C-alpha positions as CSV (number, residue, x, y, z in Angstrom):
1,X,-66.5,21.2,-17.7
2,X,-68.3,18.2,-16.8
3,X,-67.0,14.5,-17.4
4,X,-69.5,11.8,-16.8
5,X,-67.7,8.8,-18.5
6,X,-64.8,7.8,-16.0
7,X,-63.5,6.2,-19.4
8,X,-63.2,9.9,-21.8
9,X,-61.7,11.8,-18.1
10,X,-59.1,8.9,-17.2
11,X,-57.9,9.1,-20.9
12,X,-57.1,12.8,-20.7
13,X,-55.7,12.6,-17.2
14,X,-53.8,9.3,-18.7
15,X,-52.3,11.0,-22.3
16,X,-53.8,14.7,-21.1
17,X,-55.7,14.6,-24.4
18,X,-59.2,14.0,-25.0
19,X,-62.1,14.2,-27.8
20,X,-65.6,13.9,-25.9
21,X,-69.0,15.0,-27.6
22,X,-70.9,17.4,-26.3
23,X,-74.1,20.0,-27.5
24,X,-72.5,23.6,-28.4
25,X,-74.8,25.6,-27.7
26,X,-75.2,29.0,-28.0
27,X,-75.4,31.3,-25.0
28,X,-75.9,34.7,-24.0
29,X,-72.9,37.4,-23.7
30,X,-73.1,40.5,-21.1
31,X,-76.7,40.9,-22.4
32,X,-75.7,41.6,-26.5
33,X,-74.3,38.7,-28.5
34,X,-74.5,34.7,-28.5
35,X,-71.5,33.1,-28.9
36,X,-70.7,29.4,-28.6
37,X,-70.4,28.1,-24.9
38,X,-66.9,25.6,-26.6
39,X,-63.9,26.9,-28.6
40,X,-60.9,26.5,-29.3
41,X,-58.2,28.4,-27.0
42,X,-61.5,28.3,-24.0
43,X,-60.1,27.9,-20.8
44,X,-61.6,25.2,-18.7
45,X,-61.8,23.1,-15.5
46,X,-61.7,19.5,-15.4
47,X,-64.7,18.5,-12.8
48,X,-65.7,14.7,-11.6
49,X,-68.7,15.5,-9.9
50,X,-67.9,18.1,-7.3
51,X,-64.4,18.1,-7.5
52,X,-63.0,19.8,-9.8
53,X,-59.6,17.6,-10.6
54,X,-57.3,20.3,-13.8
55,X,-57.5,22.6,-16.1
56,X,-57.6,22.1,-19.5
57,X,-57.6,23.5,-23.1
58,X,-60.0,23.3,-25.9
59,X,-57.7,22.3,-28.7
60,X,-60.4,22.1,-31.3
61,X,-64.0,21.5,-31.5
62,X,-66.1,20.1,-34.7
63,X,-69.8,19.3,-35.8
64,X,-70.1,15.4,-35.3
65,X,-70.0,12.9,-38.0
66,X,-69.3,9.9,-39.0
67,X,-66.3,10.9,-40.6
68,X,-65.3,12.7,-37.3
69,X,-65.8,10.1,-34.7
70,X,-63.8,7.8,-36.9
71,X,-60.8,10.8,-37.3
72,X,-60.6,10.9,-32.8
73,X,-61.6,8.0,-31.7
74,X,-57.6,7.4,-30.6
75,X,-58.9,10.7,-29.3
76,X,-61.8,9.7,-26.8
77,X,-60.5,6.7,-24.8
78,X,-63.2,4.5,-25.9
79,X,-62.4,1.0,-28.3
80,X,-64.7,1.1,-31.2
81,X,-67.2,3.9,-32.7
82,X,-70.0,2.4,-31.3
83,X,-69.4,2.1,-28.0
84,X,-68.4,6.4,-28.1
85,X,-72.1,7.3,-29.4
86,X,-74.1,5.0,-26.7
87,X,-72.0,6.6,-24.6
88,X,-72.7,9.3,-26.0
89,X,-76.5,9.0,-26.1
90,X,-76.7,7.3,-22.7
91,X,-75.6,10.4,-20.8
92,X,-76.6,12.8,-23.6
93,X,-80.2,10.9,-24.5
94,X,-79.4,11.8,-28.6
95,X,-76.1,11.7,-29.9
96,X,-74.5,15.9,-29.2
97,X,-73.9,18.5,-31.8
98,X,-69.6,18.7,-31.1
99,X,-66.9,16.9,-30.5
100,X,-64.5,19.3,-28.3
101,X,-60.9,18.4,-27.7
102,X,-59.2,19.3,-24.2
103,X,-55.8,19.7,-23.7
104,X,-55.7,19.0,-20.3
105,X,-53.2,21.9,-18.9
106,X,-52.4,21.0,-15.1
107,X,-53.7,18.1,-13.5
108,X,-55.4,18.8,-9.9
109,X,-54.4,16.0,-6.2
């Protein structure tokens, strides 16, 4: 899981948990069935650029709507919902369809 936003990465490394907006598309698994890219209990490598900075576990994946953005704002690392939304639009070009809550399991370096 690549982190482009330094605020979100700082939130994860300092507090051990982050809520991050992601485009949760379905991917073909072994040519047989489609599965979401992010799902609860999936282990992910935390990357900043090309460097792996930690290992995390996805705790929750929720639909990206106003109510969930307000509820998960304290875990995002941003001060306001508007600030969080504008950062997501800057990175993705639009608002992603999911909010993924990641818990840091191990930090490298």
